[in-house]
C-alpha positions, -999 to 999 in steps of 0.1 A, spaced: 280 348 -377 249 343 -384 230 314 -370 194 318 -365 166 332 -387 135 339 -361 105 349 -373 78 375 -355 44 364 -362 18 386 -351 -18 377 -344 -49 394 -330 -50 369 -301 -20 354 -288 -40 327 -281 -45 316 -314 -7 312 -322 -3 292 -287 -30 270 -298 -13 265 -333 23 264 -327 21 249 -289 -10 223 -289 -10 215 -328 28 217 -336 45 208 -305 67 232 -299 73 245 -259 66 281 -246 100 290 -234 85 329 -224 53 343 -222 38 375 -213 7 393 -221 11 400 -255 41 377 -261 52 343 -263 84 327 -274 82 290 -284 106 266 -299 111 229 -309 144 209 -320 161 241 -329 134 260 -345 121 286 -328 93 320 -337 81 348 -315 41 349 -311 31 388 -309 -5 398 -301 -14 429 -328 -41 431 -345 -30 458 -361 1 439 -381 -17 405 -379 -46 420 -401 -13 437 -423 4 401 -427 -4 358 -425 31 346 -432 43 313 -451 72 302 -431 92 266 -430 109 240 -415 133 219 -428 136 186 -413 162 152 -422 127 131 -415 95 145 -428 75 117 -430 81 109 -392 68 146 -392 44 142 -413 29 113 -391 32 131 -361 9 167 -374 -17 140 -395 -24 124 -358 -19 155 -336 -39 182 -360 -52 166 -393 -73 196 -396 -49 218 -400 -30 200 -431 -30 222 -459 -59 217 -480 -33 221 -513 -3 199 -495 -24 178 -470 5 149 -483 42 147 -488 55 150 -521 82 157 -540 86 194 -554 96 202 -590 127 225 -566 135 186 -553 125 191 -519 97 166 -504 72 187 -482 38 195 -471 20 221 -450 -2 230 -422 -21 261 -422 -42 278 -386 -73 293 -388 -57 326 -391 -43 316 -426 -5 312 -413 13 287 -432 43 262 -424 61 240 -444 80 211 -435 107 203 -461 135 180 -468 159 183 -491 177 148 -506 209 143 -500 236 163 -510 258 142 -536 289 126 -528 319 150 -531 331 148 -564 301 144 -577 
């Protein structure tokens, strides 16, 4: 049935979204035209859409779950250390149990990278 939820993220300029997702986060471009791009990496996907009207109304916060948040952190810190979120610039265990950090682009789109603890063995 349901397989994926894919966000649409609005930017004043499409290039701002490409700079963040492709250059900083390492996504690939699957499709691009004058006002939209589809980007993906390792099963995560997003639609980036140029729309000054909607970009002014919404700056989303997204989460990408991973099975190795420490490796993702090392890569992102090397690729774009200036985009580490000032309030979540290190991998930390949050009160809800996940270990996470975040990246923040110049338009304030936030991407959290999150790793949940392993599930307990069955019967526990």
